[in-house]
N, C-alpha and C positions, 0 to 999 in steps of 0.2 A: 592583714597577714594573708599569705598565700602559700600553697604547697603545690609543687608540680607533680603531675601524675603521668607515668610513662606507660604507653601501650606497646609492649614488647613484640617483636616480630616472631610470634609463636603461632602455630596452627590452633584453630579452635578444636577442642576435644569433643567429638560427637559420638553418637551411638552408645551412650553409657547404659542405656536400657538393655542392651544386649549382652552386658557383662554377666557371665554366668555365676554360679556359686551356690552355696547351701550345703555342701557336703561337710558332715561333721569331722571328717578326717583331714580337712584342709590344715595345713601348717599355720603357725601364728602370723607369719609374714603375709600369707595370702588372705587371711581373715582381716588383718589390719588394712590391706589394700581395699578389700571389698566393702570395708566399712564406709568408704567414701564413694566407691564406684556404683553403689546402689542408687545414687541420685537420679531421679527421673525414670526409674525402672519400675517394673510391675512384678511383685513378689507376694508369695504366700509365706506365713510364719509357721514354722514347724518346731515342736518341742524337740530338742536334740537328744533327749533321753527316751521319752515315751514314743516319739515318732507321730504324735497326733498333731493336727493343724488347728490354727486359730480360725474361728468362725464368728462372724458378726451376724447376729440374728436381726430379723425385721424390726423388732421392738427396741433395738439398740443394745441389747445384752451381748456379752462376749462369752464364748465357750471355747475350751481347748480340747475338742473331742472329734474333730474332723478326721475321718478314717484315712482319707487319701487326698490327693491334690485336687481331684474333682469336687470334693466336699468343702475345700478351703475357701476362705474369702481372699481375693486378690487385692492387694494394697498398692496404690500408686505411692511411691516414696518421694514426697516433696522435701528436698533438702531445705532446712530452716537456718542451718549454719553448718560449719564443719563438724561432721559426725553427729548431727542432729537432724531429726525428721518429723514431719507430720505424716500420719498414716491415713490415706484417703481411700475410702471404700467405693464400690461401684454405685451405692446409693448416695454418693457425694456427701458422706459424713466423716467425721474426724475421730480417731481413737483418742479419747480423752479421760483423764482422771477427774471426773466431773464432780463439782461441789453441789450440795443440796440447795444452797441459796446464792448461786453465783451472781445473779442479776442484782439482787439487793445489796450484797457486800460490795460488788464492783462499783455501784453508784455511790455508796458511802465512802469507799476509798477515794474515788475521784473527787468527791466534795472535800475531803480532808486535804488531799493534794492541792486542789485550788486555793483552799484556806491558807495552807502553808505558804504558797507562792504569793498570796496577797500580803501576808505578814512580812515575808521577805522583801516585798516591794516597798512596803512602809519603811523598812530599815534602809533600803537604798535611797529613798527620798530624803531621809534624815541626813544623809551624807551630803546633801546639797547645802546644809546649814553650816554655821562656823565650825572649824576643825575641832574645837573643844568638845563638840557633841559627836564626834566620829565614834568613840567607844560605845555610846548609846545606839547609834545607827548599826554598827557592826553586830552588837548583841541581838538586836531585833532581827536583823537579816539571818543570823545563825539560828535564831529560834524558829523563823519560818522554814529554813532548810531542814531543820531537825523534824518539824511536823510533817513535812512532805515525805522525807525519806523513811519515816517510820510508819507510813500509812499501811505498810504490809501487816502491822499488828492486827489490822481489822480482819485478817484472814480467818480469825476464829469465828467471825459471823458467817462464814461460808458453810459451816457445818461439815459433817463427814463426807468423804469422797468415795466414789464408786467408779469402777471402770466401765465405760459405756461409750457408744457412738453418739456424737453430737452433730446437729446440723451446722453450727458455727464454731470455729476454733477460738480458743483462748490460750493463755500461757500454759494451761494444764494439758494442752494438745501437742506439746512439744516433747520429743522423746530423744534421749541420748543413747546412741547405739555404740557399743564397744565390745571388744572380745578378745579371745586368744585362739589357740588351735582347736579348742573343743566348743566352738560356737560363740554366739553373741549374748551380751546382756542388753536388756531394753529397760531403761530407767527414766522415770519422769524428770525432765530437767528442772521443773518447778519445785517438786517436793523431794526428790531423791528416792521416791519409792520405786522399787524394782518390780517389774512384771515377773511373777513367779510364785512359788509355793510360800507357805508360812515360814519355812526354815531359811529363806534367803532367796537370792536372785536365781531365776531359771536361766537355762541356756537354750538358745534358739538358733535354727538355721533360717536363711532366707532363700526360698526356692523360686526360681524364675517361673512366672505364671502369665496367663493371658486374662483378658476381660476386665482390666482396670478402666475406671472412668478417666476421661480427660480432665486434667486439673485446669482450672480457669487461669490463664496466663497470657501475657502479650505475646504476639507471634513475631518471629524474627523477619519474616517476609524478605529474606535474602538468601541467595545461594552462591555457590562457587567457593573457591579457595582464596582467601586473602593473600595479597602479596606478602612474601617474606624474603629476607635476605637484605642485601645492600646494593647500592649502585656501584659501578666500576671503580669509582674514586673513593669508596668507603663511606659515603654519606648515606644516611637513612632516607628512604623514600616515603613520603607521606605528607599530611598537613597538620597544622597545630590549631588548637582552640586556646586562645590566650586569656579568656575571661569566662570563668564558670563559677556558679554558686551552687555546688551539689548539696550544701547544707542550708541553703537560703531559707527553707521553711522552718528551720529551727531558730531563726533570729526573732527578735522582738517578742520573746516569750513563747513562741512556737505555736500560737493559735491564731495569729493574724493571717498567716499564709499556710495553705493546706497542701499536703502531699509529701512524698519522699522518693528518692531514687531506687528504693527497695524496701521490702517488708518481709519478715520471715514467712508469712502466710501468703505472699504473692501480691499481684497487682490489685486484686479486690480490696486489699487493705492499704496499699500504698497510694493508690490513685482511684479510690472507690467513690465516695460521696462526701463532698466538702460541707454538707449541712452540719456535721459535728463541730466544725470551727466557724462557719459562716452563717449558721442558722437556716430555717426554712426559706427556700428560694434565694438564698444568698443575702438575706437582708442585713447581715452584720458585716458584709464585705465593703465597708465604707472606704477603706484606703484605695481600692481599685477605682472608685468613682473619680478619684483625682489623678491617678497615674496611668491608667490604662489608655494606651494610644489607639486602640482598635475600636472599642466600644464602651459605653458607660454601664457599670454595675452599680448597685443592684437594680432590679432582681436578675438572677441568672439561673439556669439549669444547674443543679448541684451535682448531677451525676457525671462522673468522669468516665472511667472504663466501664462498658465498652463503646459507649455512644460518643463521648467527647463533643457534645453539641456546642457548649459554651466555653469549655476549657479542657486542656490548655490552649492557649492562643498566643499568637505572636506578640501581642500588645499587653497581655496580662502580667501583673506583677505579684499577684497574691495566690497563685496556683503553681505547683512545681511542675516544670516542663521537661524534666529528665528522668528517664527510667533506665535501669541497667541493660534491658534488652535493646533499647534504642542506642545506648552507648556501644553495645556489641555491634550493631548494624553499622554505626559510624566508623568503628575500628575496622570492620570488613571493608568499608569504602575508603580507607586510607588514613583515618585519624590515628596519629602516632604520639602526640603530646598534647596534654591538657594542663592548664594552669588553674588551679581551684582557689578562689578567694574566699576566705572566711569573712563574715560580715556580722556586724552587731551595732546597735545604737541604743544605749541605755535610756536616754531621755525619751525617745520615741516609744520605747517598750513600756515605760512607766505611764504613758498616756492611755494605754489600752488596758481595760480592767480584767480581761479574760486571758489567762496565761497558763502555760504548762511548765515553763521553765523560769528560773530566776533571770532577772534582767542584767545582772552582773555581766559585763562584757567578756571577762576572762572565763567565766563559767560557760558562756554561750560558745566561745571559741573552742574550749575543751570539748564540749558536746560535739561540735562539728568535726573536730580532729578525730574523735573516737568513732564518729559515724563513718568517715571515709575509710578507716582502717576496717571497720565491720563490713563495709561494702566490698572491699577487696576479698575478705574471707568468704563472704556470701557468694560472690562470683565464683571463687575457687570451689565452693561446695557444690554449685550447680554443674561444674565441669569436671568433677572426679577427684578432688582432693587438693591439698596445699600446693600452691605454685602452678596449678593447671589452668588457671584463668587467663583472659587477655588483659586483665587490669592490674597494674603494678604501681606501687607508690615509690617515687624516687626519694631515696634517703641519702 
């Protein structure tokens, strides 16, 4: 199965960090626009009623007592999705609704999810038997999916949550920013808890600031204005990529191949360290031993960004080789059409014991379909809002 992706002839929207804003008197339309335009900008957070500023202390605690902009903590606004952000402070920490036992609960949840996928895999294997046993196989598969999807019930193990700055981000580090003419609300995307007083959500202004830390991210390393328009005969000028696997790392259970074309927290998570899938020194990267045309793995250096010593490589098959910033550079260089092929193989998936997703091929295709749509929204989020990005799905 494949889906065509069109790179429209639109200019790249740049300079979003310079977008102004923060005045409580702004009308609703202006606030809605600035909800997206803050992406990639440096801002201080000000209480729209009291006029005090949010301050991140050295010990990670948060206070809303900054008297003026000079006392405020400037936050780099990393867009994680449309209207959603990670707040990154000068000490390279993330605003997080942190849990008391995040590490232990996270490990338990991961174990439950892996167990559920293993059970689902047994159900898929039973479907290889005579058709009369299909109901049994389907029931076991459904049981495994239910276990994995309900792993969130383990959230109780995390304990009470407190607002603080953390060195590493997690799902509780993502915030949904929304608002009307009287300022913005800042709500935890994970829990729905609003930043504000005990009576309800507070209202905040985002005031342009300076002094933000540089967010770790891939660099475009390209300049100039991309060609836009058409040839004299009406044809589009550019080149096509006819065979891509943007979701290739999601196939075969999602743990045999490492990496992704984007991640809400950036390249350090999308293409960081493959040891989480391939083990120390890549010792579990068995497949690439047979299919890599460039060199034999394992072992290999598991670090991806920023060194890229051993991966991605032209011959490698088990590390993702496409990142959205690199797609943007290709678009600037003339890429105008991409054909993205979905890929799955249930039998090969069943042979690998470590999985993140069900081996069912239709479920794998659905995951890849959803991911490509999320990629389109993510690129839009980096560039100022819905429809502002260079990446469009042909429908």
